[in-house]
ROVO-968346 format. One record per residue (C-alpha): residue number from 1; residue in one letter; z negated, x negated, y negated. Coordinates in nm, 4 decimals, padded with zeros to 6 digits. Example, Ala and Ser with C-alpha at 12.3 -4.5 7.8 and 13.67 -1.06 7.14 Angstrom:
<sites>
@num=1, residu=a, c3=-00.7800, c1=-01.2300, c2=00.4500
@num=2, residu=s, c3=-00.7140, c1=-01.3670, c2=00.1060
</sites>
This chain:
<sites>
@num=1, residu=m, c3=01.3975, c1=-00.5152, c2=-06.8061
@num=2, residu=e, c3=01.6007, c1=-00.2802, c2=-07.0105
@num=3, residu=l, c3=01.8623, c1=-00.5081, c2=-07.2286
@num=4, residu=k, c3=01.6953, c1=-00.3449, c2=-07.5588
@num=5, residu=k, c3=01.3691, c1=-00.4485, c2=-07.4693
@num=6, residu=l, c3=01.4421, c1=-00.8018, c2=-07.3911
@num=7, residu=d, c3=01.6243, c1=-00.8179, c2=-07.7223
@num=8, residu=n, c3=01.3398, c1=-00.6996, c2=-07.9012
@num=9, residu=l, c3=01.0972, c1=-00.9258, c2=-07.7158
@num=10, residu=m, c3=01.3400, c1=-01.2378, c2=-07.7946
@num=11, residu=l, c3=01.3229, c1=-01.1298, c2=-08.1570
@num=12, residu=n, c3=00.9802, c1=-01.0588, c2=-08.1526
@num=13, residu=l, c3=00.8818, c1=-01.3614, c2=-07.9933
@num=14, residu=d, c3=01.0813, c1=-01.5772, c2=-08.2428
@num=15, residu=e, c3=00.9034, c1=-01.5655, c2=-08.5700
@num=16, residu=t, c3=01.1072, c1=-01.7608, c2=-08.7673
@num=17, residu=e, c3=01.2830, c1=-01.6176, c2=-09.0687
@num=18, residu=d, c3=01.6454, c1=-01.7482, c2=-08.8967
@num=19, residu=k, c3=01.5734, c1=-01.7009, c2=-08.5520
@num=20, residu=s, c3=01.6096, c1=-02.0865, c2=-08.4872
@num=21, residu=k, c3=01.3196, c1=-02.1046, c2=-08.2279
@num=22, residu=f, c3=01.5491, c1=-01.9505, c2=-07.9547
@num=23, residu=v, c3=01.8772, c1=-02.1115, c2=-08.0664
@num=24, residu=g, c3=02.1411, c1=-01.8520, c2=-08.1184
@num=25, residu=k, c3=02.3027, c1=-01.9776, c2=-07.7430
@num=26, residu=a, c3=01.9824, c1=-01.8236, c2=-07.5896
@num=27, residu=m, c3=01.9623, c1=-01.5289, c2=-07.7650
@num=28, residu=l, c3=02.3429, c1=-01.4757, c2=-07.6406
@num=29, residu=d, c3=02.2969, c1=-01.6319, c2=-07.2788
@num=30, residu=v, c3=01.9956, c1=-01.4409, c2=-07.1822
@num=31, residu=p, c3=02.1008, c1=-01.0912, c2=-07.2604
@num=32, residu=l, c3=02.4671, c1=-01.1765, c2=-07.1045
@num=33, residu=a, c3=02.3138, c1=-01.3186, c2=-06.7713
@num=34, residu=m, c3=02.0794, c1=-00.9748, c2=-06.7484
@num=35, residu=c, c3=02.4048, c1=-00.7330, c2=-06.8072
@num=36, residu=k, c3=02.6134, c1=-00.9782, c2=-06.5593
@num=37, residu=a, c3=02.3164, c1=-00.9047, c2=-06.2996
@num=38, residu=g, c3=02.2914, c1=-00.5580, c2=-06.3887
@num=39, residu=a, c3=02.6595, c1=-00.5164, c2=-06.3353
@num=40, residu=a, c3=02.6348, c1=-00.6944, c2=-05.9895
@num=41, residu=e, c3=02.3468, c1=-00.4621, c2=-05.8853
@num=42, residu=q, c3=02.5575, c1=-00.1568, c2=-05.9137
@num=43, residu=e, c3=02.8600, c1=-00.3422, c2=-05.7712
@num=44, residu=l, c3=03.0572, c1=-00.2828, c2=-06.1208
@num=45, residu=p, c3=03.3171, c1=-00.4982, c2=-06.3180
@num=46, residu=l, c3=03.1065, c1=-00.5956, c2=-06.5990
@num=47, residu=h, c3=03.3141, c1=-00.3823, c2=-06.8309
@num=48, residu=h, c3=03.2396, c1=-00.0935, c2=-06.6502
@num=49, residu=h, c3=02.8570, c1=-00.1472, c2=-06.6719
@num=50, residu=i, c3=02.8937, c1=-00.2477, c2=-07.0482
@num=51, residu=a, c3=03.0715, c1=00.0705, c2=-07.1023
@num=52, residu=q, c3=02.8260, c1=00.2757, c2=-06.9391
@num=53, residu=l, c3=02.5406, c1=00.0822, c2=-07.1251
@num=54, residu=a, c3=02.7369, c1=00.1941, c2=-07.4523
@num=55, residu=k, c3=02.7633, c1=00.5700, c2=-07.2998
@num=56, residu=n, c3=03.1613, c1=00.5318, c2=-07.3445
@num=57, residu=s, c3=03.3460, c1=00.6242, c2=-07.0690
@num=58, residu=d, c3=03.7012, c1=00.5954, c2=-07.2834
@num=59, residu=l, c3=03.8060, c1=00.2289, c2=-07.1543
@num=60, residu=f, c3=04.1182, c1=00.1254, c2=-07.2999
@num=61, residu=l, c3=04.3213, c1=-00.2111, c2=-07.4395
@num=62, residu=p, c3=04.4467, c1=-00.1910, c2=-07.7987
@num=63, residu=v, c3=04.7988, c1=-00.2687, c2=-07.8248
@num=64, residu=p, c3=04.9283, c1=-00.4207, c2=-08.1129
@num=65, residu=s, c3=05.1903, c1=-00.2517, c2=-08.3310
@num=66, residu=t, c3=05.5366, c1=-00.3913, c2=-08.3572
</sites>
């Protein structure tokens, strides 16, 4: 299942106004677990898999100004 479809499914299943049925932690943990599984399946580090999902090939670490 695609992450976007999972997010939409969870949002649609939780009909409460403040999305309290699934508790905030589950709304984050389930998609994160799927994302980690996708990265493992492709044998990629998680940050590379997320970059692919975001269609962003420019990976860099921000450097604080001095």
